[in-house]
NUVEX-987360 format. One record per residue (C-alpha): y, z, x negated. Coordinates in steps of 0.1 Angstrom, whole numbers, plus 5000, padded with zeros to 4 digits. Layout:
% NUVEX-987360
YZX/...
***
This chain:
% NUVEX-987360
510851264903/507251164907/506950914936/504550974964/503850774995/504451005025/503950755054/502150435061/502650185089/500649865091/502649555099/501649195105/499349025080/498849225048/502249405050/502749775052/505849985057/505850285033/507850605033/508350774999/509151134990/512651024978/513550945014/513350565009/511350315030/509949995016/507749705029/505049605006/503049275010/499449304996/498748935002/499748814967/497349064952/494149024972/492748754950/492448984920/489349174910/488249444933/491249384956/489549074970/487949324995/491349345012/491048985025/488849125052/491349235079/489049505092/488649655058/492449625052/493149835083/491250125067/494150195044/495250555043/497250785022/495250964995/496751164966/500251024972/499450654974/497750404997/493950384991/490850245007/487750475010/488750664979/487550364958/490750194948/494550204952/497850084939/500050324920/502950444942/505450334915/504049984918/504349984955/507950114953/509149874926/507549574943/508349674978/511349534998/513849815007/514249865045/
***
């Protein structure tokens, strides 16, 4: 099964609750990743809140995203 993010809920800080098409829900924390390359933009809390689901994953303005498999594997099951 190819994983897709189907729901997104913003939590405190840089955490999001994500629903996946396999029926599972995971919480992913972006904070450890916001010091790398283009993801440094996510440090801006206003910009971070612009996250939305695009093409089955979480993305910002269509410019960058994390692979849904990465979000799933590194997320904490709920």
